C-alpha positions in Angstrom: 14.6 -9.3 -4.8 12.4 -12.2 -3.9 14.4 -15.3 -4.7 17.9 -15.9 -5.9 19.7 -19.1 -6.8 23.5 -19.0 -6.5 25.1 -21.0 -9.3 28.7 -20.0 -8.8 30.9 -17.3 -7.4 30.8 -15.3 -10.5 27.4 -16.1 -12.0 23.9 -16.1 -10.6 20.4 -16.1 -11.8 17.9 -14.0 -9.9 14.3 -14.6 -10.8 12.4 -11.5 -9.6 8.7 -11.8 -9.6 7.9 -8.5 -11.0 4.2 -9.0 -11.3 4.2 -5.9 -13.4 1.2 -3.7 -12.7 1.5 0.0 -13.5 -1.6 2.1 -13.4 -2.4 5.8 -13.4 -4.1 7.7 -10.7 -4.9 10.8 -12.7 -8.4 11.9 -13.6 -9.5 13.7 -16.8 -12.7 15.6 -16.9 -13.9 16.6 -20.4 -14.4 20.3 -20.7 -14.7 21.1 -24.4 -13.4 20.6 -27.9 -10.3 22.1 -29.5 -9.0 22.0 -33.1 -10.8 19.7 -35.5 -13.7 19.2 -37.8 -17.1 17.5 -37.8 -17.1 14.5 -40.1 -19.6 12.1 -41.5 -18.6 8.5 -42.1 -20.6 6.0 -44.2 -20.6 3.1 -44.1 -19.5 3.1 -40.5 -17.6 0.4 -38.7 -19.9 0.6 -35.7 -22.5 -2.1 -35.3 -26.0 -1.1 -36.1 -25.1 2.2 -37.7 -25.1 3.0 -41.4 -23.8 6.5 -40.9 -21.8 8.2 -38.1 -21.4 11.9 -37.7 -19.2 13.5 -35.0 -16.3 15.7 -34.1 -12.9 14.5 -35.2 -10.1 16.4 -33.5 -8.6 17.5 -30.2 -10.8 17.1 -27.1 -9.9 19.3 -24.1 -10.0 18.0 -20.5 -9.1 19.2 -17.0 -6.3 16.7 -16.0 -5.7 16.8 -12.3 -6.5 20.5 -12.2 -4.5 21.3 -15.4 -7.0 22.8 -17.9 -7.0 22.3 -21.6 -5.0 19.1 -21.7 -5.5 17.6 -25.2 -6.9 14.2 -25.8 -8.2 12.3 -28.9 -11.1 9.9 -29.0 -9.8 6.3 -29.3 -13.1 4.6 -30.0 -15.3 6.1 -32.7 -18.2 3.9 -31.7 -18.6 5.1 -28.1 -20.1 8.5 -27.5 -18.6 11.1 -25.1 -20.0 14.3 -23.7 -18.8 17.3 -21.8 -18.4 16.5 -18.1 -17.5 12.8 -18.6 -14.7 11.6 -16.4 -12.0 9.2 -17.4 -9.0 7.6 -15.6 -5.6 6.6 -16.8 -5.7 2.9 -17.5 -2.1 2.6 -18.6 -3.1 0.6 -21.6 -2.7 1.7 -25.2 -2.1 0.7 -28.8 1.3 1.1 -30.4 -0.1 3.3 -33.2 -1.6 5.8 -30.8 1.7 6.2 -29.0 3.5 6.8 -32.3 0.9 9.3 -33.6 0.6 11.3 -30.4 4.4 11.4 -30.1 5.0 12.7 -33.7 2.0 14.7 -34.7 -0.2 17.6 -33.6 -0.6 18.8 -30.9 2.5 17.1 -29.4 4.4 18.8 -32.3 3.4 21.9 -34.1 5.9 22.0 -36.9 7.0 19.0 -39.0 7.1 18.0 -42.7 3.7 17.6 -44.3 1.7 19.3 -41.5 -1.4 21.1 -42.8 -1.2 24.8 -42.2 -4.7 24.9 -40.6 -4.6 23.2 -37.2 -8.3 22.2 -37.5 -7.5 20.3 -40.6 -4.4 18.6 -39.2 -6.2 17.7 -35.9 -9.0 16.1 -38.0 -6.6 14.1 -40.1 -4.8 12.9 -36.9 -8.1 11.7 -35.4 -9.1 9.9 -38.5 -5.8 8.1 -38.5 -6.3 6.9 -34.9 -9.8 5.7 -35.8 -8.4 3.8 -38.7 -6.1 1.8 -36.5 -8.6 1.4 -33.6 -11.9 1.0 -35.5 -10.9 0.1 -39.0 -12.2 3.4 -40.5 -11.7 3.6 -44.2 -10.7 7.1 -45.1 -12.6 7.0 -48.4 -15.7 6.4 -46.3 -15.4 9.9 -44.8 -18.1 11.4 -47.0 -18.3 14.9 -45.6 -16.1 17.2 -43.5 -17.3 20.6 -42.3 -15.6 23.6 -43.8 -13.5 23.2 -46.9 -10.5 21.0 -48.0 -12.3 17.7 -47.6 -9.9 15.8 -50.0 -6.9 17.6 -48.5 -7.8 16.2 -45.1 -8.4 12.7 -46.5 -5.1 12.7 -48.3 -3.4 13.9 -45.1 -5.0 11.2 -43.0 -3.8 8.6 -45.6 -0.3 10.0 -45.4 -0.3 9.7 -41.6 -1.6 6.1 -41.8 1.2 5.2 -44.3 3.8 6.7 -42.0 2.5 4.8 -38.9 2.5 1.5 -40.9 6.0 2.1 -42.0 7.5 3.4 -38.7 5.1 3.1 -35.8 3.5 -0.3 -35.6 6.0 -1.6 -33.0 6.2 1.5 -30.8 6.0 0.6 -27.1 5.2 2.5 -24.0 8.1 3.2 -21.7 7.5 2.4 -18.0 8.4 5.8 -16.5 8.2 4.5 -12.9 9.2 1.0 -12.0 10.2 -1.0 -9.0 13.5 -2.9 -9.7 15.4 -5.6 -7.7 18.4 -4.6 -5.7 21.6 -6.6 -5.4 20.6 -8.0 -2.1 17.5 -10.3 -2.4 15.7 -8.2 0.3 16.3 -4.8 -1.4 14.7 -3.0 -4.2 15.1 0.5 -5.8 13.0 2.8 -8.0 13.9 3.6 -11.5 12.4 6.7 -13.3 12.7 7.4 -17.0 11.3 9.9 -19.5 9.1 8.7 -22.3 12.2 8.1 -24.5 13.7 5.8 -22.0 16.3 8.2 -20.6 16.9 8.5 -16.9 15.2 11.4 -15.1 15.3 12.7 -11.5 12.0 12.5 -9.6 11.4 13.7 -6.0 9.2 12.4 -3.3 8.2 8.9 -4.5 5.8 7.4 -2.0 6.3 3.8 -1.0 4.0 1.3 0.8 3.7 -2.4 1.5 0.7 -4.5 2.5 0.7 -6.9 5.4 2.9 -6.7 8.5 6.2 -6.2 6.6 8.1 -2.9 6.9 10.3 -0.9 4.6 13.5 0.9 5.6 12.0 4.1 4.2 8.6 5.1 2.8 9.8 7.9 0.6 12.7 8.1 -1.9 13.9 10.3 -4.7 15.8 9.4 -7.8 18.9 11.3 -9.0 20.1 12.2 -12.5 20.8 8.5 -13.2 17.1 7.8 -12.7 17.9 5.5 -9.7 16.9 5.8 -6.0 18.9 4.4 -3.0 18.1 0.8 -2.1 15.1 0.2 0.1 15.2 -2.9 2.4 12.1 -5.1 3.0 11.8 -6.7 6.4 9.3 -9.4 7.4 7.6 -9.8 4.0 5.5 -12.9 3.1 4.5 -14.2 -0.3 1.6 -12.1 -1.6 2.6 -8.8 0.1 2.3 -5.9 -2.4 4.8 -3.2 -2.7 3.7 0.1 -4.3 5.5 3.2 -5.5 3.6 6.3 -6.5 4.9 9.6 -8.0 4.2 12.4 -10.4 6.0 11.2 -13.5 5.8 11.7 -17.3 2.8 9.9 -18.9 3.4 9.2 -22.6 1.0 10.5 -25.2 -1.2 7.7 -26.5 -2.0 6.2 -23.2 -5.7 5.3 -22.8 -8.0 7.0 -20.4 -11.3 5.3 -19.8 -14.5 5.8 -17.8 -15.0 3.6 -14.8 -17.6 0.9 -15.3 -19.3 1.7 -12.0 -20.0 5.2 -13.4 -20.9 4.1 -16.9 -21.3 0.6 -18.1 -20.1 1.7 -21.6 -16.4 2.5 -21.5 -15.5 5.8 -23.1 -12.0 5.6 -24.4 -9.7 8.6 -24.9 -6.0 8.8 -25.6 -3.7 11.5 -24.2 -2.8 13.8 -27.0 0.8 14.6 -25.8 3.2 13.6 -23.0 2.3 15.2 -19.7 3.0 14.9 -16.0 0.5 13.0 -13.9 0.4 10.6 -10.9 1.2 6.9 -11.5 1.7 3.8 -9.4 3.8 0.7 -10.0 3.1 -2.4 -7.9 5.0 -5.6 -7.4 3.9 -8.8 -5.6 6.5 -10.2 -3.2 7.3 -13.8 -4.0 5.2 -14.0 -7.1 7.0 -15.5 -10.1 5.5 -15.5 -13.6 7.6 -18.5 -14.6 8.7 -21.9 -13.2 12.3 -22.5 -14.1 13.3 -26.1 -14.8 16.9 -25.6 -15.8 19.7 -23.1 -16.3 23.1 -23.5 -17.8 25.9 -21.1 -18.8 28.7 -21.9 -21.2 31.8 -19.9 -22.1 33.3 -19.8 -25.6 36.3 -17.5 -25.8 34.9 -14.1 -24.6 31.3 -15.1 -25.2 28.9 -16.4 -22.5 25.8 -18.3 -23.7 22.9 -18.7 -21.3 20.4 -21.5 -21.8 17.3 -21.9 -19.6 14.0 -23.7 -19.7 10.6 -23.2 -18.1 7.8 -25.7 -17.4 5.1 -23.1 -16.8 4.6 -19.5 -17.7 1.8 -17.2 -16.5 1.2 -14.0 -18.5 5.0 -13.8 -19.1 6.1 -11.1 -21.5 9.7 -12.1 -21.5 13.1 -12.1 -19.8 15.3 -9.0 -19.3 18.9 -10.0 -19.2 20.9 -7.7 -16.9 24.5 -7.3 -15.9 25.7 -6.1 -12.5 27.9 -3.1 -13.0 30.7 -3.7 -10.4 31.8 -0.9 -8.2 28.4 1.0 -8.3 26.1 -1.9 -7.5 23.5 -1.2 -10.2 22.0 -3.4 -12.9 22.4 -2.7 -16.6 20.0 -4.1 -19.1 21.9 -5.8 -21.9 19.1 -7.8 -23.6 15.6 -9.0 -23.8 14.2 -12.5 -24.7 10.5 -12.7 -25.5 8.5 -15.1 -23.4 5.5 -17.3 -24.4 2.8 -15.5 -22.5 0.8 -18.4 -20.9 2.3 -21.9 -21.3 2.0 -25.2 -19.5 4.6 -27.0 -21.7 8.3 -26.8 -21.7 9.8 -23.8 -23.3 13.6 -23.3 -24.1 15.5 -20.0 -24.3 19.0 -18.9 -25.1 20.9 -15.7 -24.9 24.6 -15.0 -25.8 26.5 -12.1 -24.2 29.4 -11.4 -26.5 32.8 -10.2 -25.5 32.1 -10.3 -21.8 34.6 -9.9 -19.1 33.3 -13.1 -17.5 35.9 -13.0 -14.8 33.8 -10.4 -13.1 30.4 -11.0 -14.5 27.0 -11.3 -12.8 23.9 -11.9 -14.9 20.3 -11.5 -13.8 17.4 -12.8 -15.8 14.2 -10.9 -14.9 10.9 -12.4 -15.9 8.2 -9.7 -16.4 4.5 -10.2 -16.4 2.6 -8.7 -19.4 1.5 -5.2 -18.7 -2.2 -5.0 -18.4 
C-alpha cells in the first residue's frame, strides 16, 4: 500500500505501514442502574480507603441515542454518577472481553447462572473488579439482600473460568483499512466480533493533505471486503480514515474525557452492540526497519526469514498470501514482534505445503493498538 520491494516474479514482501489506530466515536451518557446489588468491601484495594461501599452490577446508559445500553464499572476506585459522559476508547483488558462475551447480560441462559439476575450481575461485576483492581472476593463483607455467600461463590466460579479460558481473549478489529494488491490501493475489511466477515454499508473515507481518493464512500459485501480505493498524490504523513457503524465488542472501555473530568471514569460495554468507529492509517509510516529478507524452498515448504534493526510499537507481522484470481489477501499466520527495539531482531515463518509456483506472500507489520 505504501512501499513494496519486489524480490522475484513469484514472491514479494510488502511492508505496509499500518500505524494501527482504531478508536470509537460513540458517546455513552449514564442514565441509571440495572440489575445488581450494593456491596461493602474491606479492606479495599483503593488507596486511602479502608472500606468501600457501592453498587455492583449493570449500569445503564444512553449510547448514541439508544437507551438502556448495559455497562459495567471497570475501575472500583473511581466514582461515577448519573449524567456522566464517557467515550469509546477502544482499549480493554482480555478478561473483560471474555466476561462480557460469555456472561450476563450478553447471555441470559448458561450453565451455572444464578436464577436471580441481580445476584448474577453482582457476581459478574465483582469478577471484573477482581481482574482490574485485585479485589479479593472474601473481602466483600456485605451484600444487600440475601444470598451473600452464594454471590461470593458465583464470583469465584466466574474468576476461575476466566483464568482457565479467557486470559488471552483479544479484541477483534471490526473495521480495518487493508493494503490492496497495487501499492497505491487499499480496501476496507469489516468483521463481526468473532472474526467472521460481515457486510457494512456507507463507510465514509477521508485523507488529509492534498491527496485524493478514487471514492469517499464504500460498502463491504458478504465477504467483508470493499472494492479497492486508489490513492493519488499522497505524501508521507497523510492520514487515511474510515468510519462506519460497526459492531463494538463487549468489554471495550469507555472513559470520560480529561478535559471534562481530570479523573478518568472507566466503564466497559456489557455486551456487543452497534456504534460508530474509525480506523486510521498513516501513509508511508512503517513501524519497523527491515534489514534483510530471504525465502528458501524445501520440497513443498517455504521458509521466510527476516530481520529488523529497529521496531517502534510493533505488535507483530501478519503473513498473508495473495489468492490468485480474486486479488484478495488471505491471512495465513502471525509472528509476534518485539514492541520497541533498537537492536537487531530475527524472525522466521514456514508456510507448509505451498503451491509456490503461484505464491505471493505479504508480511504486514502492525503497530500496537492503543
